[in-house]
C-alpha positions as CSV (number, residue, x, y, z in Angstrom):
1,M,-63.1,92.5,32.8
2,N,-60.2,90.5,34.0
3,F,-57.8,92.6,36.1
4,S,-55.4,89.8,37.1
5,N,-52.0,91.3,38.2
6,K,-53.2,94.8,37.6
7,A,-52.2,97.3,40.4
8,V,-55.1,99.6,41.3
9,L,-55.3,102.6,43.6
10,V,-58.7,103.7,44.8
11,T,-58.9,107.0,46.8
12,G,-61.8,107.6,49.2
13,A,-62.3,103.8,49.5
14,G,-63.4,103.8,53.1
15,A,-67.1,103.5,52.3
16,G,-69.7,103.8,49.6
17,I,-68.7,103.8,45.9
18,G,-65.0,103.7,46.7
19,R,-65.3,100.7,48.9
20,A,-67.5,98.9,46.4
21,T,-65.0,99.7,43.6
22,A,-62.0,98.4,45.6
23,V,-63.8,95.2,46.4
24,L,-65.0,94.6,42.9
25,F,-61.5,95.1,41.5
26,A,-60.3,92.6,44.1
27,E,-62.9,90.1,43.0
28,K,-61.7,90.5,39.4
29,G,-58.1,89.7,40.3
30,A,-56.5,93.1,40.9
31,K,-54.0,94.1,43.6
32,V,-55.7,97.0,45.4
33,A,-54.3,99.9,47.3
34,V,-57.1,101.3,49.5
35,N,-56.8,105.0,50.4
36,A,-59.0,106.5,53.1
37,L,-58.8,109.4,55.4
38,T,-60.2,107.5,58.4
39,P,-58.0,104.5,59.4
40,N,-60.7,102.2,60.7
41,R,-62.8,102.5,57.5
42,G,-59.8,101.9,55.4
43,A,-58.9,98.9,57.4
44,E,-62.4,97.5,57.0
45,T,-62.2,97.9,53.2
46,L,-58.8,96.3,53.1
47,E,-60.2,93.3,55.0
48,L,-62.9,92.9,52.4
49,V,-60.3,93.1,49.6
50,R,-58.3,90.4,51.2
51,K,-61.4,88.3,51.8
52,A,-62.0,88.5,48.1
53,G,-58.6,86.7,47.7
54,A,-56.7,89.7,46.5
55,E,-53.4,91.3,47.6
56,G,-54.0,94.7,49.1
57,I,-52.6,97.5,51.2
58,F,-54.1,100.4,53.1
59,V,-52.6,103.9,52.7
60,Q,-54.0,106.5,55.0
61,G,-53.8,110.1,53.7
62,D,-55.5,113.3,52.7
63,V,-55.5,113.6,48.9
64,S,-55.7,117.4,49.1
65,V,-52.3,117.6,50.8
66,A,-49.4,117.3,48.3
67,A,-47.1,115.4,50.6
68,D,-49.8,112.9,51.3
69,A,-50.8,112.5,47.7
70,E,-47.2,111.8,46.7
71,R,-46.8,109.3,49.5
72,I,-50.1,107.5,48.6
73,V,-48.9,106.9,45.1
74,R,-45.3,106.0,46.2
75,E,-46.5,103.4,48.7
76,T,-48.7,101.9,46.1
77,V,-45.8,101.6,43.7
78,D,-43.5,100.3,46.5
79,A,-46.0,97.6,47.3
80,F,-47.0,96.5,43.7
81,G,-44.1,97.7,41.5
82,R,-46.4,99.8,39.4
83,I,-49.8,101.5,39.2
84,D,-51.9,100.4,36.3
85,I,-55.2,102.0,37.3
86,L,-56.1,105.0,39.4
87,V,-59.7,105.7,40.6
88,N,-60.0,109.3,41.9
89,N,-63.0,108.8,44.1
90,A,-62.3,110.9,47.2
91,G,-64.6,113.8,47.6
92,I,-66.9,115.7,49.9
93,V,-70.4,117.2,49.6
94,L,-71.1,120.4,51.5
95,P,-74.5,122.1,51.0
96,G,-74.9,125.8,50.1
97,R,-75.9,128.3,47.5
98,V,-73.6,131.1,46.4
99,D,-75.4,133.6,48.7
100,N,-75.2,131.6,51.9
101,M,-72.2,129.3,51.6
102,S,-69.1,130.3,53.6
103,E,-65.9,131.0,51.8
104,E,-64.3,128.3,53.9
105,D,-66.7,125.6,52.8
106,F,-66.3,126.7,49.2
107,D,-62.5,126.5,49.4
108,R,-62.6,123.1,51.2
109,T,-64.9,121.7,48.6
110,M,-62.5,122.8,45.8
111,R,-59.4,121.7,47.7
112,V,-60.6,118.1,48.3
113,N,-62.7,117.5,45.1
114,V,-60.6,119.3,42.5
115,K,-57.1,119.8,44.0
116,G,-57.1,116.3,45.4
117,T,-57.8,114.8,42.0
118,F,-55.1,117.0,40.5
119,L,-52.5,116.0,43.1
120,I,-53.0,112.2,43.0
121,S,-53.2,112.3,39.2
122,K,-49.9,114.3,39.1
123,Y,-47.9,111.6,40.8
124,A,-49.7,108.7,39.3
125,V,-49.2,110.0,35.7
126,R,-45.5,110.4,36.3
127,Q,-45.4,106.7,37.3
128,M,-47.6,105.6,34.4
129,K,-45.4,107.4,31.9
130,K,-42.4,105.6,33.2
131,Q,-44.1,102.2,32.9
132,G,-45.6,102.8,29.5
133,G,-49.3,103.6,30.2
134,G,-52.2,103.2,32.5
135,V,-55.9,104.2,33.1
136,I,-57.4,106.9,35.2
137,V,-61.1,107.2,36.1
138,N,-62.3,110.3,37.8
139,N,-65.5,110.2,39.8
140,A,-67.6,113.4,39.1
141,S,-71.4,113.6,39.6
142,V,-74.6,114.1,37.8
143,A,-74.4,117.5,39.5
144,A,-71.8,118.4,36.9
145,L,-74.3,117.9,34.2
146,K,-77.6,119.1,35.7
147,G,-78.5,121.8,38.2
148,H,-79.1,120.8,41.8
149,T,-80.4,123.1,44.5
150,D,-78.2,123.9,47.4
151,R,-75.1,122.4,45.9
152,S,-73.3,125.3,44.2
153,A,-69.7,124.5,45.2
154,Y,-70.2,120.8,44.8
155,S,-71.6,121.2,41.3
156,A,-68.8,123.6,40.4
157,S,-66.2,121.2,41.7
158,K,-67.6,118.2,39.8
159,G,-67.9,120.3,36.6
160,A,-64.2,121.0,37.0
161,I,-63.6,117.3,37.2
162,V,-65.4,116.7,33.9
163,S,-63.3,119.4,32.2
164,L,-60.1,118.1,33.9
165,T,-60.8,114.7,32.6
166,K,-61.0,116.0,29.0
167,A,-57.8,117.9,29.4
168,M,-55.9,115.0,30.9
169,A,-57.2,112.6,28.2
170,A,-55.9,115.0,25.5
171,D,-52.5,115.6,27.3
172,Y,-51.7,111.9,27.8
173,V,-53.2,110.1,24.9
174,K,-49.8,109.7,23.3
175,D,-48.4,108.3,26.5
176,N,-50.9,105.4,26.4
177,I,-52.8,106.8,29.4
178,R,-56.6,106.7,29.1
179,V,-58.6,109.1,31.3
180,N,-62.4,108.8,31.7
181,C,-65.0,110.1,34.1
182,V,-68.2,108.7,35.6
183,C,-71.0,110.9,36.7
184,P,-73.2,109.0,39.3
185,G,-76.7,110.0,40.2
186,T,-77.9,109.8,43.8
187,T,-76.5,106.5,45.1
188,Y,-77.4,104.8,48.4
189,T,-74.2,105.1,50.4
190,P,-73.6,105.5,54.2
191,A,-73.5,109.3,53.6
192,I,-77.0,109.2,52.1
193,E,-78.2,106.8,54.7
194,D,-77.0,109.1,57.5
195,K,-78.7,112.1,55.9
196,I,-82.0,110.2,55.9
197,R,-81.6,108.8,59.4
198,T,-80.8,112.2,60.9
199,A,-83.5,114.2,59.1
200,D,-86.4,115.6,61.0
201,D,-88.7,113.4,58.9
202,P,-86.6,110.5,57.6
203,E,-89.5,109.0,55.6
204,A,-90.0,112.4,53.8
205,M,-86.3,112.7,53.2
206,S,-86.1,109.3,51.7
207,A,-89.1,110.0,49.5
208,A,-87.5,113.2,48.3
209,F,-84.3,111.5,47.2
210,V,-86.3,108.8,45.3
211,A,-88.7,111.3,43.7
212,R,-85.9,112.9,41.7
213,Q,-84.9,109.6,40.2
214,P,-86.8,108.7,37.0
215,M,-86.2,105.0,37.7
216,G,-87.9,105.4,41.0
217,R,-85.0,104.2,43.2
218,L,-81.5,105.2,44.2
219,G,-78.4,103.8,42.6
220,K,-76.4,101.0,44.2
221,A,-72.7,101.5,44.9
222,E,-71.9,98.3,43.1
223,E,-73.7,99.6,40.0
224,I,-71.3,102.6,39.9
225,A,-68.4,100.4,40.6
226,Y,-69.2,98.3,37.5
227,A,-69.2,101.4,35.4
228,I,-65.8,102.4,36.7
229,L,-64.4,98.9,36.0
230,F,-65.8,99.0,32.5
231,A,-64.0,102.3,31.8
232,C,-60.8,100.7,33.0
233,C,-61.0,97.3,31.3
234,D,-59.1,96.2,28.2
235,E,-62.3,95.4,26.4
236,A,-63.1,99.2,26.5
237,A,-59.6,100.3,25.5
238,Y,-61.0,102.6,22.8
239,M,-62.7,104.7,25.4
240,N,-60.8,107.8,26.2
241,G,-62.0,111.2,27.5
242,S,-65.5,109.9,27.9
243,I,-68.0,111.2,30.4
244,I,-70.3,108.4,31.6
245,P,-73.5,109.4,33.3
246,I,-74.9,106.5,35.4
247,D,-77.8,108.3,37.0
248,G,-81.0,106.4,36.8
249,G,-82.2,108.6,34.0
250,M,-81.7,112.0,35.7
251,T,-80.1,113.5,32.5
252,I,-82.5,111.9,30.0
């Protein structure tokens, strides 16, 4: 898993899995473009990338806006000359069932999680075809593979990412572009930490998260990052169109 001189773009890298992935790529020798919607979080991740000894840039932008998506990819290529690896990690989680979720929240979920992945991939694939290949990893969720209560739009959006991964892998296999997908289970990130902290009963909320994990604990962002890097590495070059659950046994 040596990524020396590889140019990597990680979206949604301001915290959690995205940040852990960007830093791990940096530690493995890659040049890393950090995308985040919030400038201060993106700057923090970029600082960690540089502390790991890697070349890096921060590109602020909303992946669900076409002009931003095009610019995010363009600035990555301007900085590094190419884009070898794209990690589509940016996403949101809004609660709701089909009978109580607002149309606005449903549309926003689809716009960020699905359209955002589509847009960034659109411009990255064009560059990868020019340069002779590349690798894309889409971050979906165990919610795409297993029913979760109060997550209707989120589950639908991540199911779309699984199907989009398969379609992209089929479309670009002859262009030497591999496309794979990871499906994390519940992972301890700042978002989960905040949900626990702000709950009426934080201890009960924490216990509820852990109770649904057969391994008896939440995942670590670094564990998901390693799965992403494996899907990108040259040693796994035969992997294409694969859906990789890393969920502590939730889908056993």
